[in-house]
C-alpha positions in Angstrom: 102.6 85.5 106.7 105.7 87.3 109.0 105.7 90.9 107.2 109.3 91.3 108.8 110.2 87.5 107.4 113.4 87.8 105.1 113.0 85.6 101.6 115.3 85.3 99.0 114.7 86.7 95.4 116.1 85.8 92.2 117.3 89.5 90.5 117.9 89.9 86.9 119.1 93.4 85.0 116.9 95.0 82.5 119.4 94.3 79.6 119.4 90.4 80.3 115.5 90.1 80.4 114.6 92.4 77.7 117.3 90.5 75.5 115.6 87.2 76.9 112.2 88.8 75.6 113.8 89.6 72.3 114.7 86.1 71.6 111.1 85.1 72.6 109.6 88.0 70.1 111.8 86.3 67.1 110.4 82.5 68.3 106.8 84.0 68.4 106.3 82.9 71.8 106.3 86.6 73.1 102.5 87.1 73.9 102.4 84.8 77.1 101.4 86.6 80.3 105.0 86.2 81.9 106.9 87.6 78.9 104.1 90.7 78.7 104.5 90.9 82.2 108.5 91.2 82.2 108.4 93.5 79.1 106.2 95.5 81.2 108.1 95.9 84.0 111.5 96.7 82.2 109.6 99.4 80.6 108.3 101.1 83.6 111.9 100.4 85.6 113.3 102.2 82.4 110.8 105.2 82.8 111.9 105.5 86.7 115.4 105.2 85.8 115.0 108.4 83.6 113.2 110.2 86.2 114.7 109.3 89.1 118.4 108.9 88.2 118.8 105.5 90.2 118.9 102.1 88.9 116.8 99.0 89.6 116.5 95.2 89.2 113.7 92.9 88.5 113.5 90.3 91.1 111.4 87.1 91.3 110.2 85.8 94.6 111.3 82.8 96.8 110.9 81.9 100.5 113.7 81.6 102.7 115.0 78.3 102.8 118.2 78.0 105.0 121.2 77.3 103.0 119.5 76.8 99.8 119.5 79.1 96.6 116.4 80.0 95.2 115.3 78.2 91.8 115.7 78.4 88.6 119.5 78.3 88.0 118.8 79.7 84.5 117.3 83.1 83.9 115.3 81.8 81.1 113.1 79.7 83.0 111.7 83.2 84.7 109.6 83.4 81.5 107.3 80.2 82.2 103.7 81.8 83.4 103.1 81.4 86.9 106.8 81.2 88.1 107.3 82.8 91.7 103.9 84.5 91.7 103.6 84.4 95.2 100.8 85.9 97.2 99.6 88.3 94.5 102.9 89.8 93.8 103.7 89.1 90.2 107.7 90.5 90.3 109.1 93.1 92.6 111.9 96.0 91.9 114.8 96.6 93.8 117.9 99.4 93.9 120.8 98.1 91.6 123.7 98.6 94.2 126.2 97.0 91.5 127.7 93.7 91.4 129.6 94.2 94.9 126.5 95.8 96.5 125.0 94.3 99.7 122.5 91.8 98.8 120.2 93.1 101.8 117.8 95.8 100.0 114.3 97.3 100.2 111.9 96.2 97.8 108.7 97.2 95.7 106.1 94.8 95.5 104.1 94.9 92.0 100.9 93.3 90.3 100.9 93.6 86.5 97.7 93.7 84.5 97.5 94.2 80.9 94.5 96.4 79.6 93.9 95.4 75.7 90.2 96.4 75.5 89.1 96.5 71.6 86.8 99.6 72.6 89.3 101.3 75.0 87.8 104.3 76.9 88.3 106.1 80.4 85.3 104.1 82.2 86.1 101.1 80.4 89.4 101.0 81.6 87.9 102.0 85.2 85.7 99.3 85.0 88.2 96.8 84.3 90.8 97.8 87.1 88.1 97.2 89.4 86.8 93.9 88.1 90.2 92.6 87.7 92.2 93.7 90.8 90.9 96.7 93.0 87.9 94.4 94.3 90.3 90.8 94.3 93.0 92.6 96.4 94.2 92.7 99.9 95.3 95.8 100.9 99.3 96.3 101.2 101.0 99.3 101.8 103.6 97.9 99.8 102.4 96.6 96.7 102.1 98.7 93.7 99.9 98.0 90.6 101.2 98.7 87.1 98.6 99.1 84.2 100.1 98.7 81.0 97.9 100.0 77.9 98.6 97.4 75.1 96.8 99.2 73.0 97.7 99.9 68.9 95.4 103.3 68.6 96.2 106.4 70.4 95.6 107.2 74.2 92.0 108.5 74.7 91.9 108.0 78.4 91.1 110.7 80.8 93.4 110.2 83.3 92.0 112.9 85.6 88.9 110.9 86.0 90.6 108.0 86.5 92.9 109.1 89.2 90.2 111.0 91.0 88.0 107.7 90.9 91.2 105.9 92.6 91.5 108.5 95.3 88.1 108.8 96.0 87.1 104.5 95.9 85.3 103.3 99.1 87.1 101.0 100.6 90.4 102.6 99.7 92.4 101.5 97.3 94.2 98.4 98.2 97.3 99.4 96.3 100.2 102.2 97.8 101.0 103.2 94.6 98.7 102.8 91.0 100.9 103.5 87.6 99.8 103.4 83.9 102.2 102.8 81.1 101.8 103.6 77.7 103.1 104.3 74.1 102.8 106.7 71.1 104.6 107.5 67.9 106.7 105.4 65.8 105.5 101.6 64.6 106.4 98.5 66.0 109.8 98.7 67.7 110.8 102.0 65.7 113.2 104.5 67.6 110.7 106.9 67.5 108.1 104.9 69.8 107.9 107.2 72.8 106.6 104.9 76.1 104.3 107.3 78.5 104.1 106.8 82.1 102.0 108.4 85.2 101.5 107.5 88.8 97.6 107.9 89.1 97.3 107.1 92.9 97.9 108.4 95.2 98.3 111.6 93.4 98.3 112.1 89.6 102.1 112.7 88.3 103.3 112.5 84.7 106.8 111.4 84.2 109.4 112.1 81.5 108.5 110.4 78.3 111.2 108.1 77.1 111.9 107.2 73.7 113.1 103.6 72.5 116.2 105.1 71.7 116.4 106.5 75.5 115.3 102.8 76.6 118.0 101.0 74.8 120.7 103.5 75.8 119.4 103.1 79.7 119.5 99.3 79.3 123.5 99.2 78.4 124.1 101.0 82.1 122.7 97.8 83.6 125.0 95.1 82.0 127.0 93.3 84.4 125.8 90.1 86.0 123.5 89.6 89.1 123.2 86.9 91.3 120.5 85.7 93.6 119.8 88.4 96.4 118.6 88.1 99.7 115.9 91.0 100.3 113.5 92.3 102.9 110.3 94.0 102.8 
């Protein structure tokens, strides 16, 4: 693939995606891979928004076809497993310039993996990401990995150890950045639930905590409809 090639993506705002996820939850269909990936990237984007004061759209890739808009026409179809997963990229994040902003914008490519171990530990997590992602991924300086700790029990992972492993790995970690998303406090979807986010690679950095109440408030900032956009690498 030409790394400078342009391609279209269907972009959606966080409010739309989280509303559709809620509908899947009510219907009992929110446990598919795609539903979990979309919720993970939306929560991560909200953590970024709180920490950077930027706004983001979630994009789903489709290579440029002259004169043809990307599919699907119905945003609900984005929740179908496997849709728009191209070349190890599940979703993208791009700046939200508003409804009248330029359709051409920089992007960040993401892979997403959910960690759901019944016996979570620091070294189990390291083995998991090595087996599932690190050993299978071609190096890409614009590809990021988001690890979502889908655990009900309190966080019990030594993040310094995980970050040290990633920084010292040989061959070099294939991702430009590795992030970890977790949660703590409250029950279910209560407003007391807190989302935690760290950058594990290339350096260890902790983001500001995000409560579910804050997440809901941020979602309503991005409330206007978003058209398909042409993006550049």
